[in-house]
C-alpha positions in Angstrom: 116.6 78.0 55.3 113.6 79.7 57.0 111.1 76.9 56.0 113.6 74.5 57.7 113.7 76.7 61.0 110.0 77.4 60.9 109.5 73.3 61.1 112.0 72.8 63.4 110.4 75.5 65.9 107.1 73.5 65.1 107.9 70.1 65.9 109.8 71.5 69.3 106.2 73.4 70.2 104.4 70.1 69.4 106.6 67.9 71.7 106.4 70.5 74.4 102.6 70.7 74.1 102.5 66.5 74.2 104.9 66.4 77.3 102.6 69.2 79.0 99.5 66.8 78.3 100.8 63.4 79.6 102.0 65.1 82.9 99.2 67.1 83.7 96.6 64.8 82.5 98.6 62.7 85.4 98.5 65.2 87.9 94.7 66.2 87.3 93.5 62.3 87.3 95.1 62.3 90.9 93.3 65.4 92.3 90.2 64.5 91.1 90.7 60.7 92.0 89.8 59.5 88.5 91.3 56.3 87.2 94.8 56.6 86.6 96.4 55.0 84.1 98.9 52.6 85.0 102.7 53.8 85.9 104.3 52.3 83.1 101.5 53.6 80.3 102.7 56.7 82.0 106.7 56.6 81.8 106.5 54.8 78.0 104.6 57.9 77.0 107.1 60.1 78.3 110.0 58.1 77.4 108.8 58.2 73.5 108.7 62.3 74.0 112.3 62.4 75.5 113.4 60.0 72.0 111.5 62.6 70.0 113.5 65.6 71.8 116.5 63.8 71.3 116.3 63.8 67.5 115.5 67.2 67.5 118.8 68.3 69.5 120.7 66.1 66.8 119.4 68.1 63.9 119.6 71.8 66.0 123.4 70.6 66.7 123.9 69.7 62.9 122.2 72.9 61.7 124.7 74.8 63.7 127.7 72.8 62.6 126.3 73.5 59.0 126.4 77.6 59.9 122.4 77.5 58.9 120.5 79.9 60.7 123.7 82.3 61.4 121.4 85.5 61.9 118.1 83.5 62.5 119.5 82.3 66.3 120.9 85.9 67.2 119.0 87.0 70.2 118.8 90.5 68.9 116.8 91.5 72.3 119.9 91.7 73.9 122.2 93.6 71.8 123.0 96.9 73.9 121.8 100.3 71.5 123.3 102.5 74.1 122.6 106.3 73.9 122.3 106.5 70.2 118.5 105.3 70.2 116.1 107.8 71.2 112.3 106.9 72.9 111.0 107.7 69.4 108.2 104.9 68.8 107.3 106.2 65.3 103.7 106.6 67.0 103.8 110.5 65.8 106.3 110.5 62.9 106.3 113.1 60.6 108.9 112.9 57.8 107.1 113.2 54.6 104.1 114.8 56.2 104.7 118.6 56.2 103.1 119.9 53.1 99.9 117.5 53.6 99.7 118.8 57.3 100.0 122.3 56.0 97.3 121.3 53.6 95.4 119.8 56.2 95.3 122.8 58.7 94.3 125.4 55.8 91.2 122.8 55.5 90.4 122.8 58.8 90.6 126.3 59.4 89.8 127.9 56.3 86.8 130.2 55.6 84.1 127.6 54.7 81.5 127.8 57.0 79.4 125.0 56.0 80.1 121.6 57.8 83.0 119.8 55.7 84.0 116.4 55.4 87.3 115.4 54.6 88.6 112.0 53.6 92.2 111.0 53.9 92.8 107.9 51.6 95.4 105.4 51.4 96.6 101.8 52.0 97.1 100.3 55.4 100.1 101.4 57.1 100.8 104.3 54.6 100.2 107.1 57.6 96.7 107.8 57.8 95.9 107.6 61.5 99.4 109.3 62.2 98.7 112.4 60.4 94.7 112.6 61.5 96.6 112.1 65.6 99.2 114.7 64.5 96.3 117.4 63.4 93.9 116.1 66.6 96.4 117.4 69.0 97.7 120.3 67.3 97.5 123.7 69.2 96.2 125.7 66.5 93.6 123.1 66.1 92.9 122.4 69.4 92.6 126.4 69.8 90.5 126.7 66.9 87.7 124.0 67.7 85.3 124.2 70.6 85.1 120.4 71.0 87.2 117.9 69.3 86.1 113.8 69.6 88.3 110.5 67.8 86.2 107.3 67.1 87.8 103.9 65.5 85.5 102.7 63.1 87.1 99.4 61.9 85.4 96.7 59.8 83.3 95.6 63.0 81.2 98.3 64.2 78.1 99.3 65.6 76.4 102.9 66.3 76.4 102.6 69.4 79.8 102.2 70.2 80.7 105.1 67.7 78.1 107.4 69.9 79.7 106.3 73.3 83.4 106.8 72.0 82.8 110.3 70.5 80.6 111.3 73.5 83.0 109.8 76.4 85.9 112.4 73.9 83.8 115.4 74.6 82.0 114.4 77.8 85.1 112.8 79.8 83.7 113.6 83.2 80.9 111.3 82.3 81.5 107.5 83.2 81.3 105.0 80.5 78.8 103.2 82.2 76.3 106.1 82.1 75.9 106.3 78.7 76.3 102.2 78.0 72.8 102.3 80.2 71.4 104.5 77.4 69.8 103.1 74.2 71.1 104.4 70.7 68.8 106.9 69.9 69.1 108.7 73.6 72.9 108.9 72.9 72.3 109.9 69.7 70.1 113.0 71.1 72.8 113.7 73.8 75.7 114.2 70.9 73.5 116.1 68.5 72.3 118.8 71.8 76.2 118.8 72.9 77.5 119.8 69.1 74.7 122.5 68.6 75.8 125.9 68.1 79.7 124.7 68.8 82.2 124.7 66.3 83.6 121.0 66.5 86.4 118.4 65.1 85.4 115.0 64.7 87.8 112.1 63.6 86.3 108.7 62.5 89.6 106.5 62.0 89.5 103.5 60.1 85.9 103.5 58.0 85.3 100.6 56.0 81.8 101.2 54.7 80.0 104.1 54.1 76.9 102.5 56.2 78.7 103.5 59.0 78.4 107.3 58.3 74.8 106.5 57.3 74.1 105.2 61.0 75.3 108.6 62.5 75.3 111.3 60.5 72.1 112.8 61.2 73.9 113.4 65.0 76.4 116.0 63.5 74.7 119.2 63.3 75.5 121.6 60.1 75.8 124.8 62.4 77.3 127.2 59.8 80.7 128.0 61.9 83.6 125.9 60.3 82.9 122.6 61.7 85.2 119.6 60.3 84.5 115.6 60.2 87.7 113.9 59.0 87.5 110.3 58.0 90.3 108.2 57.5 89.7 105.1 54.7 91.3 102.3 52.9 88.8 102.6 50.2 88.6 105.4 47.6 84.9 104.5 46.9 84.2 105.2 50.5 85.9 108.7 50.3 83.7 109.5 47.1 80.4 108.4 48.6 81.2 110.8 51.6 81.6 113.7 50.0 82.1 115.7 46.2 84.7 117.7 47.4 88.3 116.6 47.5 90.3 115.1 50.2 93.6 114.3 50.8 95.1 110.7 49.3 98.4 109.9 51.2 101.1 108.8 48.6 104.1 106.7 49.5 107.2 108.8 50.7 110.0 109.0 48.3 113.7 107.6 48.7 115.2 110.5 50.8 111.9 110.7 52.9 112.2 106.6 53.6 115.9 107.2 54.7 115.3 110.1 56.6 112.2 108.2 58.6 114.5 105.0 58.6 117.7 106.8 60.1 115.3 108.7 63.0 114.0 105.5 63.8 117.5 103.6 64.2 119.8 106.4 65.3 117.1 108.8 67.0 118.4 112.5 66.3 122.4 111.8 66.0 122.1 110.5 62.8 123.7 107.3 60.8 127.1 107.3 62.3 128.8 106.1 59.2 128.6 106.2 55.1 129.0 102.4 55.2 125.8 101.9 57.2 124.3 104.6 55.3 125.2 103.4 51.9 123.2 100.0 52.7 120.5 101.7 55.0 119.3 103.5 51.9 118.9 100.5 50.0 116.8 99.2 52.7 114.6 102.3 53.2 114.2 102.4 49.4 113.0 98.3 49.4 110.5 99.0 51.8 108.5 101.2 48.9 107.8 104.3 50.5 105.1 102.7 53.0 105.8 104.2 56.5 104.6 101.0 58.8 107.1 99.1 56.9 109.9 101.6 57.4 109.5 102.0 61.0 108.8 98.4 61.6 112.1 97.6 59.9 113.8 100.6 61.8 113.1 99.0 65.2 114.9 95.4 64.3 117.6 97.6 62.8 118.1 99.4 65.9 117.8 96.3 68.1 120.4 94.5 66.0 123.9 94.4 65.3 124.8 97.7 63.2 127.3 95.9 60.8 127.2 96.1 57.1 126.9 92.1 57.6 123.8 91.9 59.1 122.0 95.0 57.2 123.2 93.5 53.9 121.2 90.4 55.1 118.2 92.3 56.0 118.4 94.2 52.8 118.4 90.9 50.4 115.5 89.6 52.3 113.5 92.7 51.9 114.4 92.9 48.1 113.3 89.3 47.7 109.7 90.1 47.9 109.5 93.9 46.3 107.7 92.6 43.6 104.4 91.1 45.9 101.5 93.4 46.0 101.3 96.2 48.4 99.6 94.7 51.3 101.1 91.5 50.8 104.6 92.8 50.5 103.8 94.8 53.8 103.1 92.1 55.7 105.8 90.0 54.5 108.1 92.6 55.6 106.5 93.0 58.8 106.5 88.9 59.0 110.8 89.2 58.8 110.7 91.8 61.7 108.6 89.0 63.5 111.1 86.2 62.5 113.8 87.9 64.2 112.0 88.2 67.2 113.6 86.0 70.3 112.2 82.7 71.3 110.5 84.2 74.1 109.5 87.7 72.3 107.4 85.4 69.8 104.7 84.0 71.8 104.2 87.2 73.8 104.1 89.3 70.6 101.4 87.1 68.9 99.3 86.2 72.1 99.2 90.1 72.2 98.1 90.6 68.5 95.6 88.0 68.2 93.8 87.2 71.5 92.4 90.9 72.1 89.9 92.3 70.1 90.8 94.7 67.0 91.5 97.9 67.5 91.3 97.2 71.6 93.0 99.1 74.2 95.0 96.3 75.8 95.3 96.9 79.7 98.9 96.6 80.3 98.3 94.8 83.8 95.5 92.2 82.6 98.5 91.4 79.8 101.6 90.7 81.8 99.4 88.5 84.5 98.3 86.5 81.0 101.9 86.3 79.9 102.9 84.9 83.4 100.2 82.6 83.1 101.0 81.1 80.0 104.8 80.4 81.1 105.9 82.9 77.9 108.7 84.2 80.1 112.2 83.5 80.7 113.2 84.0 84.4 116.2 86.1 85.3 118.1 86.4 88.4 117.4 89.0 91.0 114.0 90.0 89.0 110.7 89.3 89.6 109.0 87.6 86.1 106.7 90.9 86.1 109.4 93.1 85.8 110.7 90.7 82.9 107.3 90.8 81.3 107.8 94.7 81.1 111.0 94.5 79.6 109.8 92.0 77.1 106.9 94.8 76.2 108.9 98.0 76.3 111.0 95.8 74.1 108.3 95.1 71.6 107.6 99.0 71.6 111.2 99.9 70.5 110.8 97.5 67.7 107.8 99.9 67.0 105.4 96.3 66.9 103.4 97.9 69.8 102.7 101.4 70.7 101.8 103.5 73.9 98.4 104.1 74.5 98.4 105.8 77.9 100.2 106.2 80.6 99.0 106.3 84.3 99.0 108.6 86.7 102.7 107.1 87.9 104.2 107.6 84.2 104.3 103.3 83.6 102.5 102.2 80.6 98.9 101.9 81.4 97.3 100.8 77.8 99.0 100.2 74.8 97.8 99.3 71.2 98.7 97.4 67.9 98.4 98.7 64.4 96.1 96.8 62.2 98.3 95.4 59.8 100.5 94.1 62.6 97.4 92.3 64.5 96.6 91.0 60.9 100.0 89.5 60.7 99.6 87.8 64.3 96.4 86.3 63.5 98.1 84.7 60.4 101.1 83.3 61.9 98.7 82.1 65.1 97.0 80.1 62.6 99.7 79.1 60.7 101.4 77.8 63.8 98.5 76.8 65.4 99.0 79.4 68.3 95.5 80.3 69.0 91.8 79.9 67.2 90.3 83.1 66.9 86.5 82.9 66.1 85.6 85.4 63.7 82.9 86.9 61.8 84.1 84.9 59.1 85.2 81.4 60.4 82.8 80.7 63.3 80.0 78.9 61.1 82.7 76.8 59.5 85.0 75.6 62.4 83.8 72.1 63.6 84.8 69.9 66.6 87.6 68.3 64.9 89.4 71.3 64.1 88.7 72.8 67.4 89.9 69.6 69.0 93.6 69.8 69.0 93.6 74.0 69.5 95.4 74.9 73.0 94.1 78.4 73.0 90.7 79.5 72.0 89.5 82.9 71.7 86.0 84.2 71.2 85.3 87.7 71.7 81.6 89.4 71.0 82.7 92.2 69.1 80.2 93.9 67.1 78.9 90.9 65.3 77.5 89.1 68.5 74.3 88.9 66.2 75.1 87.1 63.6 77.2 84.4 66.2 75.7 80.7 65.7 76.0 80.2 69.7 74.9 76.8 69.8 77.3 75.6 66.8 80.2 77.5 68.6 79.1 76.0 72.1 78.6 72.7 70.6 82.1 73.0 68.8 84.2 74.0 71.9 82.9 71.0 73.9 85.1 69.1 72.2 88.3 71.2 73.0 89.3 68.8 75.8 93.3 69.5 75.4 92.6 73.6 75.4 94.7 75.2 77.7 93.4 79.0 77.5 90.0 80.0 77.0 89.7 83.9 76.3 85.7 84.2 75.9 83.1 86.6 77.2 80.0 84.5 76.3 78.6 82.9 79.5 76.5 80.6 77.4 79.6 78.7 76.4 81.1 78.4 80.2 78.8 75.6 81.3 79.9 73.2 78.3 83.2 73.5 79.8 85.1 70.2 79.4 88.5 71.4 79.5 90.1 69.8 82.5 93.6 70.8 81.6 92.8 74.7 81.3 95.4 77.2 82.6 93.9 80.5 81.6 90.2 81.4 81.6 89.7 85.1 81.1 85.8 85.9 80.8 85.3 89.1 82.7 83.7 91.0 80.5 80.0 89.5 80.7 78.3 88.4 84.3 77.3 85.5 84.6 73.7 85.5 86.6 72.2 83.9 89.4 71.2 80.8 87.6 74.6 80.1 86.3 75.4 77.8 89.1 77.0 75.2 87.1 79.2 77.7 85.3 80.6 78.7 89.1 81.1 75.3 89.8 82.5 74.0 86.6 85.2 76.6 87.1 86.5 75.8 90.5 86.9 72.4 89.1 89.6 73.4 86.6 92.3 72.1 89.0 95.0 72.8 86.3 94.7 76.7 86.2 96.6 79.4 86.9 94.4 82.1 85.6 90.9 82.5 86.4 88.8 86.2 85.7 85.5 86.0 85.6 82.8 88.3 86.8 79.4 87.3 88.8 76.0 89.5 89.3 76.0 90.3 92.8 76.4 86.5 93.6 77.6 85.0 96.8 80.0 82.7 95.8 82.0 81.5 99.1 80.5 78.1 99.4 82.2 77.6 95.8 85.8 78.7 97.3 86.0 75.9 99.5 87.3 73.9 96.7 90.2 76.7 95.5 93.2 74.8 97.5 92.8 71.9 94.9 93.6 74.6 91.9 97.3 73.8 93.1 99.0 75.9 90.4 97.0 79.1 90.9 98.3 82.1 90.4 95.7 84.9 89.4 92.1 85.0 90.7 90.3 87.9 89.5 86.2 88.0 90.4 84.2 91.0 89.7 80.6 91.2 91.5 80.7 88.7 94.1 79.4 90.3 97.1 80.4 89.2 100.9 82.7 86.7 99.7 84.5 84.6 102.8 88.2 82.9 101.3 88.4 79.9 103.0 91.9 79.6 105.3 93.0 77.1 102.8 94.3 79.9 100.7 96.9 80.5 103.0 98.6 77.6 101.7 98.7 78.3 98.0 102.2 79.0 97.2 101.8 80.3 93.6 99.4 83.0 94.4 100.4 86.0 92.9 97.4 88.6 92.5 93.9 88.1 94.2 91.7 90.8 93.3 87.8 91.0 94.6 85.2 93.5 94.8 85.3 92.9 98.5 86.9 89.9 100.6 87.1 88.7 103.7 90.4 87.3 104.2 90.4 85.0 107.9 93.4 84.9 109.6 95.4 81.4 108.8 94.4 78.5 110.7 97.2 76.8 112.8 96.8 73.3 113.4 99.2 70.7 115.5 101.3 70.2 112.6 102.0 73.7 111.7 103.2 75.0 115.0 105.9 76.7 114.8 106.0 76.4 111.0 104.4 79.6 108.9 103.9 79.2 105.4 105.0 82.2 103.4 103.5 83.1 100.1 106.6 84.6 98.6 104.8 85.1 95.4 101.9 87.1 96.4 102.2 90.5 94.8 98.4 91.9 94.8 95.7 91.9 97.5 92.3 94.0 96.1 90.0 94.6 97.9 90.0 93.0 101.8 87.4 94.0 104.1 88.5 94.3 107.8 92.2 93.0 106.7 93.9 92.0 110.3 97.5 93.2 109.5 98.9 90.9 112.5 102.5 90.2 112.7 102.0 86.9 111.7 100.0 87.6 108.7 102.4 89.9 107.5 105.0 88.1 107.6 103.3 85.4 105.3 103.1 87.7 102.7 106.2 89.8 102.5 106.6 90.6 98.7 103.1 92.5 98.4 103.3 95.1 95.8 100.0 96.6 95.6 97.3 96.2 98.7 93.6 97.8 99.4 92.1 97.7 102.4 88.4 98.5 103.3 87.3 99.0 107.2 83.2 98.8 107.9 81.4 98.3 110.4 84.6 98.0 113.4 84.3 98.8 117.1 88.1 98.7 117.8 90.7 99.6 115.1 93.5 98.6 117.6 92.6 94.9 116.5 93.7 95.2 113.0 97.3 96.0 113.8 97.7 98.5 110.9 101.5 99.5 112.3 102.6 96.5 110.9 102.1 97.7 107.5 105.4 99.3 107.8 106.9 95.8 107.7 105.8 95.3 104.3 108.8 96.5 102.8 108.0 95.9 99.4 104.7 97.6 99.4 104.6 100.2 96.1 100.8 100.8 95.9 98.4 101.3 99.2 94.7 102.0 99.2 92.8 102.5 102.3 89.1 103.1 102.6 87.1 103.6 105.9 83.3 103.4 106.1 81.6 106.7 107.4 80.8 105.2 111.1 82.6 106.6 114.0 84.9 109.0 112.1 86.8 110.9 115.3 87.8 107.3 116.3 89.2 106.6 113.1 91.3 109.8 113.3 93.0 109.1 116.2 93.9 105.4 116.2 95.4 106.2 112.5 97.2 109.2 114.1 98.5 106.9 117.0 99.1 103.7 115.1 99.1 103.9 111.2 103.0 103.7 110.0 103.6 103.7 106.0 106.4 101.8 104.7 109.1 104.0 102.8 108.7 101.9 99.8 105.2 103.5 98.9 105.1 105.0 95.4 101.3 105.5 95.3 99.2 106.5 98.5 94.9 106.4 98.2 93.2 107.7 101.1 89.4 107.7 101.7 87.2 108.7 105.0 90.5 108.3 107.1 89.8 112.1 108.6 93.4 113.0 109.4 94.3 116.6 109.8 96.6 118.5 107.5 99.0 119.0 110.4 99.1 115.3 110.5 100.2 115.2 106.8 103.8 116.2 107.5 104.2 113.2 110.2 102.3 110.7 108.1 103.1 111.0 104.5 105.3 113.8 103.2 108.3 112.3 104.1 107.8 109.3 102.0 111.0 109.0 100.0 109.5 107.5 96.8 105.9 108.4 96.8 104.9 109.7 93.3 101.3 109.1 93.4 99.0 110.6 96.3 94.7 110.5 96.1 93.2 112.4 98.9 89.6 111.8 98.6 86.3 112.2 100.7 87.2 113.8 103.8 90.8 111.7 103.8 92.2 115.3 105.6 90.0 118.0 107.7 90.2 121.0 108.5 90.2 124.2 106.9 94.3 124.9 106.3 96.9 122.8 104.8 100.4 124.3 104.9 103.2 122.6 103.6 107.0 122.7 104.5 110.4 122.4 102.8 111.5 118.9 102.1 109.2 116.9 101.6 107.2 115.5 99.0 110.3 115.2 96.8 109.5 112.8 94.4 105.5 113.7 94.0 104.7 113.7 90.8 100.6 113.5 90.7 98.5 114.9 93.4 94.5 114.5 94.0 92.3 116.6 96.5 89.0 115.6 96.5 86.2 116.1 98.5 87.9 117.2 101.4 85.0 119.4 102.0 86.6 121.8 105.0 89.9 122.7 102.8 89.9 126.8 102.4 93.4 127.7 102.8 96.2 125.7 101.2 99.8 127.6 101.4 102.8 126.1 100.0 105.9 126.9 97.6 107.0 125.8 94.5 109.9 124.1 96.4 107.5 121.8 98.4 106.6 119.8 95.3 109.8 119.8 93.1 108.5 117.1 90.7 105.0 117.4 90.5 103.2 117.2 87.1 99.8 117.2 87.6 97.6 118.9 90.1 93.7 117.8 90.1 91.6 119.4 92.7 87.8 118.1 92.9 84.5 119.2 94.8 86.5 121.7 96.6 83.7 124.3 97.1 85.0 126.8 99.4 89.0 126.4 98.8 89.8 130.5 98.3 92.5 130.2 95.6 95.3 127.5 94.1 98.7 128.8 95.8 100.7 131.1 93.7 103.5 128.7 94.1 102.3 126.2 92.4 102.7 128.1 88.9 106.2 128.5 89.8 106.7 124.4 89.6 109.2 123.7 86.8 108.3 120.2 86.1 104.3 121.2 86.3 102.3 120.1 83.0 98.4 120.1 84.1 95.9 121.6 86.4 92.3 120.1 86.3 89.8 121.6 88.6 86.5 119.6 88.7 83.6 121.5 90.6 85.4 123.6 93.0 84.9 127.1 93.7 84.9 130.2 91.5 87.8 132.0 93.3 89.6 128.8 92.9 89.0 128.9 89.0 90.1 132.5 89.2 93.1 132.1 90.4 93.9 129.3 88.2 93.1 131.9 85.7 96.1 134.2 87.3 98.2 131.6 87.1 98.3 130.7 83.7 98.3 134.2 82.3 101.2 135.0 84.5 103.1 131.6 83.6 102.3 133.1 80.2 104.1 136.0 80.8 106.7 134.6 82.0 107.1 132.7 78.8 106.0 129.2 80.2 103.6 127.7 77.4 103.6 124.2 78.5 101.4 124.6 81.5 97.6 123.5 81.1 94.2 124.0 82.9 91.1 122.2 82.3 87.8 123.4 84.6 85.0 121.6 84.9 81.6 122.6 85.4 78.2 121.1 86.0 76.2 123.8 84.5 77.3 126.4 81.4 75.5 129.4 83.4 78.0 128.7 86.5 80.7 129.7 83.8 78.4 132.7 82.8 77.8 133.7 86.5 81.6 133.5 87.2 82.6 135.9 84.1 80.1 138.5 85.6 80.6 138.0 89.4 81.6 140.7 91.5 84.1 138.7 92.9 86.1 138.9 89.7 85.6 142.5 89.0 86.9 143.1 92.4 90.1 141.3 91.3 90.3 143.2 88.3 90.7 140.3 86.1 92.2 141.5 83.0 91.5 137.9 81.2 88.2 137.4 82.0 87.7 141.3 82.2 88.5 141.6 78.3 85.8 138.7 77.6 83.3 140.2 74.8 80.6 137.8 75.7 79.9 134.3 76.7 77.9 132.4 74.1 75.5 129.6 76.1 75.0 127.8 72.8 78.6 127.0 72.1 79.2 126.9 75.5 82.8 129.0 75.2 84.3 132.3 76.2 84.2 134.2 73.1 86.9 136.8 73.4 88.2 139.9 72.2 91.5 138.9 71.0 94.0 141.0 73.2 97.6 140.2 73.6 97.9 136.6 74.6 94.2 135.4 74.3 94.6 132.8 72.1 97.3 131.1 73.9 95.4 131.4 76.8 92.4 129.9 75.6 94.1 127.0 74.2 95.9 126.3 77.5 92.7 126.8 79.9 89.9 124.5 78.7 86.0 124.6 80.5 83.9 121.7 80.0 80.4 120.6 81.7 78.6 117.8 82.6 
């Protein structure tokens, strides 16, 4: 039955692609003015395909009459799971790990002073990374070690990549660009110098070869202070090569543990509601053979499906048929079952996520959603934007434990997601089987020939960590034959000049820059008139002349160009109805032209949602009417004589706007403030606001910003506000969750109460050199989780210390504070300066000494000292 169903799916997909080929080829020919096939040839081709569709439809109806696929075409994504389903995603499941966790804690914090390597060994999906992650975030471990870092190694690795990942964990205030410009030996020296004298914990996840360790081991000093290195691996031989001492070998869960984990994933904390489901549920859990990943994924399937004995027995029968396979193969088959039960719209979304992004990649959700939309995977829903539908699809995959949340943004929305290696393997297998995408890998790139690639509709090429092994000329030659390709995800500029993909819909090549000599590549990109998504990077080129043909790309939805300088968009851009997202480093968007035919008629870009970053944008009433649904807008004003001509008072007309950034060059700052105070009017729909050099006064805050009802994120950067005192008032910032104040250099006094920020979760203060103190009321905010101070005054740091200590005494153990200094001596001065002595600071007064080698305070452990030092971390640039 499954084979019949899969064959039918394949025939439908092939017929759909064939229809697209005929129609879109015809359109492209018309746009380019090429030799166009006769109308008879065009319509005859369509007629044949319509007949094929009719045959498929008859077969589907026959299957329905025979009750074939009784479960297969139930769309489980629509089942209402109600309040029983918890938000648990399996990412931090610890069922069955209690004893191992305790053993690992002893090994990490034991008296053995020499540096120890601790391997965690087990097959894929057995929980090695979950165990390591739970250790990594454990309060006891964070408190015990001076520095912690995490690096994912995988099968494709590089020395530079490993060092970069570790350094960015330890020195989070440094930019990735700073370290990326350094050589491997320079990175190693920085790491070694940073770790000298400190007790550190390094986790090296998913190591496949001892060579990865050999490359970097010299940079991890043995400080004889209890430092530890955890290595997770599937291979016992790697563990034995790393160390002679014992590690941890992960075992399968027993039947009770398996059922508990399944039950937790399906029902949350409330447990199984009836004995009938429990009976068959225990059989399902047992059939997973104790592998946590299989249990978690099957749990996700059951949680999103009908809770009937009939359906659960169907699941059990399918799992039981594969129990005798090898472990990895059995796991993949179980995971494949969960894939088979995805809805017809979720399947391509999942395959895409798992196959077109590199292994262990942190997938940026905003990019993923734009790509899903451009590929046409999403089923429109009445009353919802297609992007909102995409978010629902992603959340559905997360609820099924097929995708994991990696990072959330300041507003709480998912920013990055990841996928388990075994699930990615499943996607790659399935994608190859269905000819969904052709992924060039280290193993297959030399064997793929033009004939194999000719019919591929999607091609994905990543440099990865094996760039030096690629046969680029051969690969480029093979790609030339891919005339029917609809999507190219590639970061090789060497491939782009050979593009012969007239039907291309998606081009994502924004990881590597095209240089000044790559003129043909830029010109060729803007000849791709069938495109919906274009994202690429140039090396500070002026590309305005190539944009003159932009309006020929009739169906373009997303245009992302990084590195282009002084770019001027053609006026025809205002007639491109399908545009949804425009992102440039700097773009001049001229006023729309009105010719005789357009008089009295305004073309509205109803789909446009993103405009980044527009220079000297005129928000005239006519322009605002054309972009009524913009949600994200970044504006930059430079070299302007008179701000009134830019009509910023019309911003309030953008009633769908959720995220706004306003940035001003430093010229004529007093004029800017006077105009903004009189004319700047924010829409009430705003959820995120960033201001830079607006030079408003703190007293203007209540008038312009504090009363915005939905504002969740507020970022005040470099003299966004001026003056030495900010006093807040009751009833404002009702929904603010994240507040950043950076380089507002005149701010000395901040007066507020906890009730003035009732929902604040994160407070970030940076470069406030004369701020006297953080208001005491900030610590009383019940929702506050984190305070971050970067390069602020000593007195501000001391006040943060007082707030933490006071909260500990009041039983609040959840508040965390992170303090960043430029140099370690600044902390040493802070400990001993007269100001702190005058304040009679208990916490600093109890300090035994400051250890400059470890760059950490070493304390006599008075009453809550250990709790304090876990919650109050010091970091250095």
